[in-house]
C-alpha positions in Angstrom: 105.0 -53.9 109.8 104.6 -51.1 106.6 101.0 -49.3 106.1 99.1 -50.2 103.5 98.3 -47.2 101.6 94.9 -47.2 99.7 94.7 -44.8 96.9 90.9 -45.0 96.5 89.9 -44.5 99.8 92.4 -41.7 100.2 90.9 -40.0 97.1 87.3 -40.5 98.5 88.3 -38.9 101.9 89.7 -35.9 99.8 86.8 -35.6 97.9 84.2 -35.8 101.3 86.2 -33.3 103.0 86.3 -31.3 100.0 82.1 -31.3 99.9 82.3 -30.4 103.5 84.4 -27.2 102.7 82.6 -26.5 99.8 79.0 -26.7 101.1 79.8 -24.4 104.2 82.0 -22.0 102.4 80.9 -22.0 98.9 83.6 -23.6 96.2 85.1 -19.8 96.0 85.4 -19.8 100.0 87.0 -23.8 99.8 90.5 -23.7 100.9 92.8 -26.4 100.0 94.5 -25.9 103.6 91.1 -27.1 105.3 90.3 -30.1 103.2 94.4 -30.9 104.3 93.4 -30.2 108.1 90.1 -32.0 107.8 91.8 -35.4 106.3 95.0 -35.1 107.9 96.8 -35.6 104.3 99.7 -34.0 103.3 99.0 -31.6 100.4 101.2 -34.2 97.9 98.4 -36.4 98.5 96.0 -33.9 97.3 97.9 -33.0 94.4 98.5 -36.8 93.4 94.7 -37.2 92.6 94.2 -33.9 91.4 95.5 -31.3 89.3 94.0 -28.7 91.1 91.2 -27.1 93.5 89.1 -27.1 90.3 89.9 -30.5 89.5 88.4 -31.7 93.3 85.8 -29.3 92.8 84.5 -31.2 89.7 84.8 -34.5 91.3 83.0 -33.2 94.1 80.2 -32.4 91.7 80.6 -35.7 89.4 81.0 -38.1 92.1 79.6 -36.9 95.7 77.1 -34.4 94.6 75.2 -36.7 91.7 75.5 -39.7 94.0 73.2 -37.5 96.4 70.8 -36.6 93.9 70.3 -40.2 92.8 70.1 -41.5 96.2 67.7 -38.9 97.3 65.6 -38.4 94.5 66.1 -40.7 91.6 66.5 -44.2 93.0 63.7 -44.2 95.9 61.0 -43.2 92.8 61.9 -46.8 91.7 59.3 -48.3 94.9 56.3 -46.6 93.5 54.0 -47.4 90.7 52.3 -43.7 91.5 54.7 -41.3 90.4 52.7 -39.2 92.6 52.7 -41.1 96.0 56.1 -41.4 95.2 56.8 -37.6 95.1 55.1 -36.9 97.8 56.5 -39.9 99.9 60.1 -38.8 98.6 59.8 -35.5 100.1 58.0 -36.0 102.8 60.8 -38.5 104.3 63.3 -35.8 103.3 61.3 -33.0 104.8 61.5 -34.4 108.5 65.4 -33.5 107.8 64.6 -30.2 106.6 64.3 -29.1 110.3 67.9 -29.4 111.2 69.4 -26.2 111.8 72.5 -27.1 109.7 70.4 -27.6 106.4 68.1 -24.6 106.7 71.5 -22.6 107.2 73.1 -24.1 104.5 70.7 -25.2 102.2 70.5 -27.4 99.0 74.4 -28.1 97.9 73.5 -28.5 93.5 71.3 -25.3 94.6 73.9 -23.2 95.7 76.5 -24.3 93.3 73.9 -23.3 90.8 73.2 -19.8 92.3 77.4 -19.5 92.6 79.1 -21.1 89.8 76.8 -21.3 86.7 77.1 -18.0 85.5 81.3 -18.1 86.2 82.5 -21.0 85.2 81.6 -23.2 82.3 82.7 -26.7 83.9 80.7 -26.2 86.8 77.3 -24.7 85.0 77.7 -27.9 82.7 77.7 -29.9 85.2 75.3 -28.8 87.2 72.9 -28.5 83.9 73.7 -32.1 83.5 72.7 -33.0 86.7 69.4 -31.2 86.9 68.6 -32.7 83.7 69.1 -36.3 84.7 66.7 -35.2 87.8 64.3 -34.2 85.6 64.7 -36.6 82.9 64.0 -39.6 85.5 60.7 -37.7 87.3 59.5 -37.3 83.5 60.0 -41.2 83.3 57.9 -41.5 86.2 55.2 -39.4 85.0 55.1 -41.2 82.1 54.7 -44.6 83.2 51.7 -43.1 85.5 50.4 -41.7 82.7 50.3 -44.8 81.0 49.0 -46.8 84.4 46.2 -44.1 84.5 47.6 -42.0 87.5 48.2 -39.0 85.9 46.1 -37.3 83.1 46.6 -38.2 79.9 46.6 -34.4 78.6 49.5 -33.5 81.3 53.1 -32.9 79.1 55.6 -34.9 81.8 58.7 -33.0 80.2 56.7 -29.8 81.2 55.4 -31.2 84.7 58.8 -32.5 85.7 60.6 -29.6 85.0 57.8 -27.5 87.0 58.2 -29.8 90.1 62.3 -29.8 90.0 62.0 -26.1 90.2 59.7 -26.3 92.9 62.2 -28.2 95.0 65.2 -26.6 94.1 63.5 -23.3 94.9 62.2 -24.2 97.9 65.4 -24.7 99.5 66.6 -21.2 98.2 63.3 -19.5 100.4 64.2 -21.6 103.0 67.7 -20.5 103.5 66.8 -17.1 102.8 63.9 -17.0 105.5 65.1 -19.4 107.6 61.9 -20.3 108.8 60.5 -23.7 108.6 57.3 -22.2 107.9 58.3 -21.5 104.5 58.7 -25.8 103.8 55.4 -26.0 105.1 54.3 -22.6 102.7 56.3 -24.8 99.8 54.9 -28.2 100.4 50.6 -26.9 100.3 51.5 -25.4 96.5 53.6 -28.6 95.6 50.7 -30.6 96.8 48.2 -29.0 95.3 50.0 -29.3 91.8 50.9 -32.7 92.0 46.8 -33.3 92.4 46.2 -31.5 89.6 48.0 -33.8 87.7 45.6 -36.7 88.4 42.7 -37.7 85.6 40.0 -35.8 86.7 38.1 -38.9 88.1 40.4 -39.7 90.7 40.6 -36.1 91.3 36.8 -35.8 92.0 37.3 -38.8 94.6 36.7 -37.9 98.3 
């Protein structure tokens, strides 16, 4: 019986293995040999789908990390009419996994690449920028809808607020990775929670 080849599955396996390599070692520390070892594939299979190490790393950004951001931060927000409640619930759900040793040591994949590659490669910088802007824009739309529905104070600049929230979230992951201390996460959450509450209309803030 001949073995049926699935090019899409092979490509996805390579991208997943490349993500694991980048997450553990950074793009500059990623080795093609390790990707092949993780997948059990030959070099010819990799270069059939990707022209270079940089090419597969771009695919990791476009197809893997982008989907992670959408699945983790953007899509769950559609379940909430109140964006403050939505951001709170999403952050707290994610925080349950922040105590895992792996995450504390490795940090956020997107943030890691932003720090490592934004100044070194324009292709990376543009992809990172676009993905962050997608995230900020999605949060901005959530906040604007919340503003129209009375959950957010009418004076709030939702574009500024969404940019600041994403900056807090990404900054917290850097602090957590550097400190290797879960108390850092608790401090970040206290500050973020206070900021989110400040976006409420005064009438809501005054409620016990």
